[in-house]
KOLNU-401103 format. One record per residue (C-alpha): x, y, z; residue in three letters; residue number from 1; chain. Coordinates in pm, 1 decimal. Layout:
node u:X	v:Y	w:Z	type:ALA	seq:NUM	mol:A .
...
END
This chain:
node u:-1147.0	v:4075.4	w:6232.4	type:MET	seq:1	mol:A .
node u:-1158.1	v:4370.7	w:6345.6	type:ASP	seq:2	mol:A .
node u:-1213.7	v:4702.4	w:6132.5	type:SER	seq:3	mol:A .
node u:-811.5	v:4820.1	w:6162.8	type:ASP	seq:4	mol:A .
node u:-697.2	v:4484.6	w:6060.9	type:SER	seq:5	mol:A .
node u:-921.2	v:4519.2	w:5769.1	type:GLU	seq:6	mol:A .
node u:-822.5	v:4819.0	w:5687.0	type:ARG	seq:7	mol:A .
node u:-431.2	v:4698.3	w:5649.3	type:ARG	seq:8	mol:A .
node u:-495.7	v:4402.3	w:5465.3	type:LEU	seq:9	mol:A .
node u:-745.0	v:4581.4	w:5220.5	type:ARG	seq:10	mol:A .
node u:-447.2	v:4873.2	w:5177.0	type:GLU	seq:11	mol:A .
node u:-174.6	v:4550.9	w:5130.6	type:LEU	seq:12	mol:A .
node u:-470.8	v:4373.3	w:4860.3	type:ARG	seq:13	mol:A .
node u:-449.6	v:4728.7	w:4621.3	type:LEU	seq:14	mol:A .
node u:-95.6	v:4760.0	w:4691.5	type:ASN	seq:15	mol:A .
node u:32.6	v:4380.1	w:4550.0	type:LEU	seq:16	mol:A .
node u:-265.2	v:4450.9	w:4306.1	type:ALA	seq:17	mol:A .
node u:-66.2	v:4725.4	w:4153.6	type:GLU	seq:18	mol:A .
node u:256.4	v:4545.7	w:4160.3	type:VAL	seq:19	mol:A .
node u:111.6	v:4325.9	w:3991.6	type:CYS	seq:20	mol:A .
node u:-29.7	v:4607.0	w:3699.7	type:LEU	seq:21	mol:A .
node u:269.4	v:4769.5	w:3673.7	type:GLU	seq:22	mol:A .
node u:402.9	v:4428.1	w:3480.5	type:GLY	seq:23	mol:A .
node u:754.8	v:4427.7	w:3627.2	type:ARG	seq:24	mol:A .
node u:795.0	v:4056.3	w:3678.9	type:VAL	seq:25	mol:A .
node u:1145.7	v:4158.1	w:3895.6	type:ASP	seq:26	mol:A .
node u:907.0	v:4291.8	w:4092.5	type:ARG	seq:27	mol:A .
node u:649.8	v:4036.0	w:4106.2	type:ILE	seq:28	mol:A .
node u:931.6	v:3714.9	w:4120.3	type:ALA	seq:29	mol:A .
node u:1044.7	v:3888.1	w:4447.7	type:ALA	seq:30	mol:A .
node u:724.9	v:3942.4	w:4588.8	type:LEU	seq:31	mol:A .
node u:689.0	v:3553.3	w:4517.9	type:CYS	seq:32	mol:A .
node u:1088.8	v:3461.2	w:4681.5	type:ARG	seq:33	mol:A .
node u:1020.2	v:3660.0	w:4992.3	type:ASN	seq:34	mol:A .
node u:1198.7	v:3530.8	w:5278.0	type:PRO	seq:35	mol:A .
node u:862.4	v:3559.7	w:5480.8	type:ALA	seq:36	mol:A .
node u:689.1	v:3340.5	w:5176.6	type:GLY	seq:37	mol:A .
node u:522.8	v:3406.7	w:4856.7	type:ASP	seq:38	mol:A .
node u:338.6	v:3745.4	w:4989.9	type:ALA	seq:39	mol:A .
node u:93.7	v:3682.7	w:4686.5	type:LEU	seq:40	mol:A .
node u:-21.2	v:3352.2	w:4806.4	type:MET	seq:41	mol:A .
node u:-7.1	v:3450.2	w:5160.0	type:THR	seq:42	mol:A .
node u:-235.9	v:3702.0	w:5079.7	type:MET	seq:43	mol:A .
node u:-504.8	v:3504.1	w:4866.8	type:ILE	seq:44	mol:A .
node u:-530.9	v:3272.4	w:5121.6	type:ASN	seq:45	mol:A .
node u:-545.4	v:3496.4	w:5383.7	type:SER	seq:46	mol:A .
node u:-953.5	v:3474.2	w:5321.5	type:GLY	seq:47	mol:A .
node u:-921.6	v:3882.4	w:5227.1	type:VAL	seq:48	mol:A .
node u:-1088.0	v:3741.8	w:4901.8	type:ARG	seq:49	mol:A .
node u:-1412.2	v:3732.5	w:5107.3	type:HIS	seq:50	mol:A .
node u:-1468.9	v:4071.2	w:5193.5	type:LEU	seq:51	mol:A .
node u:-1720.6	v:4311.5	w:5023.8	type:ALA	seq:52	mol:A .
node u:-1513.4	v:4515.2	w:4776.7	type:MET	seq:53	mol:A .
node u:-1503.1	v:4891.5	w:4780.6	type:THR	seq:54	mol:A .
node u:-1511.5	v:5105.6	w:4497.7	type:LYS	seq:55	mol:A .
node u:-1120.3	v:5112.5	w:4480.4	type:ALA	seq:56	mol:A .
node u:-1139.5	v:4786.8	w:4451.6	type:ASP	seq:57	mol:A .
node u:-1356.9	v:4738.9	w:4232.4	type:GLN	seq:58	mol:A .
node u:-1185.4	v:5007.5	w:3979.2	type:ALA	seq:59	mol:A .
node u:-855.8	v:4781.7	w:4019.1	type:VAL	seq:60	mol:A .
node u:-1073.0	v:4502.6	w:3912.9	type:ALA	seq:61	mol:A .
node u:-1208.8	v:4609.3	w:3645.6	type:GLU	seq:62	mol:A .
node u:-921.2	v:4718.4	w:3536.4	type:ARG	seq:63	mol:A .
node u:-794.9	v:4348.3	w:3541.2	type:CYS	seq:64	mol:A .
node u:-1096.1	v:4268.1	w:3345.9	type:HIS	seq:65	mol:A .
node u:-1000.1	v:4521.4	w:3056.1	type:ARG	seq:66	mol:A .
node u:-644.3	v:4390.0	w:3034.9	type:ILE	seq:67	mol:A .
node u:-733.8	v:4038.9	w:3040.5	type:LEU	seq:68	mol:A .
node u:-993.2	v:4077.7	w:2765.0	type:SER	seq:69	mol:A .
node u:-817.9	v:4303.8	w:2539.9	type:VAL	seq:70	mol:A .
node u:-461.6	v:4266.0	w:2639.2	type:GLU	seq:71	mol:A .
node u:-223.2	v:4026.5	w:2332.6	type:HIS	seq:72	mol:A .
node u:80.7	v:4040.5	w:2553.2	type:ASP	seq:73	mol:A .
node u:57.1	v:3737.7	w:2788.8	type:ILE	seq:74	mol:A .
node u:291.2	v:3888.9	w:3074.9	type:GLY	seq:75	mol:A .
node u:48.0	v:4194.2	w:3076.0	type:ARG	seq:76	mol:A .
node u:-238.7	v:3943.4	w:3108.8	type:LYS	seq:77	mol:A .
node u:-55.3	v:3666.0	w:3324.2	type:VAL	seq:78	mol:A .
node u:11.1	v:4052.7	w:3585.5	type:ALA	seq:79	mol:A .
node u:-349.1	v:4098.9	w:3572.0	type:ALA	seq:80	mol:A .
node u:-505.9	v:3754.8	w:3608.8	type:TYR	seq:81	mol:A .
node u:-233.1	v:3764.1	w:3942.5	type:LEU	seq:82	mol:A .
node u:-378.6	v:4111.2	w:4060.4	type:ALA	seq:83	mol:A .
node u:-763.8	v:3994.9	w:4008.7	type:LEU	seq:84	mol:A .
node u:-689.6	v:3676.3	w:4204.6	type:SER	seq:85	mol:A .
node u:-663.2	v:3897.3	w:4492.9	type:LEU	seq:86	mol:A .
node u:-1040.0	v:4004.7	w:4444.9	type:PHE	seq:87	mol:A .
node u:-1207.6	v:3713.6	w:4341.2	type:SER	seq:88	mol:A .
node u:-1200.9	v:3314.3	w:4244.8	type:PHE	seq:89	mol:A .
node u:-1004.0	v:3231.2	w:3933.9	type:PRO	seq:90	mol:A .
END
């Protein structure tokens, strides 16, 4: 993969993670029902999880871990799990 493609994949991954962490179910659902396909699953299956994490990636992943460990709202936990799955394997 060339460096420009890798950069774009990383940016898309961060954007998708932020959408998930916003916790807006309607936006997450729209990503999963996109006419072009399920954006989250496409990104997860793209192999981007195999790329080394940048500091920005690590910050988002740590935020996800924090939500998963202390949050009581199931919806927020699911959103954080979806976001985290963009960076690592479940």
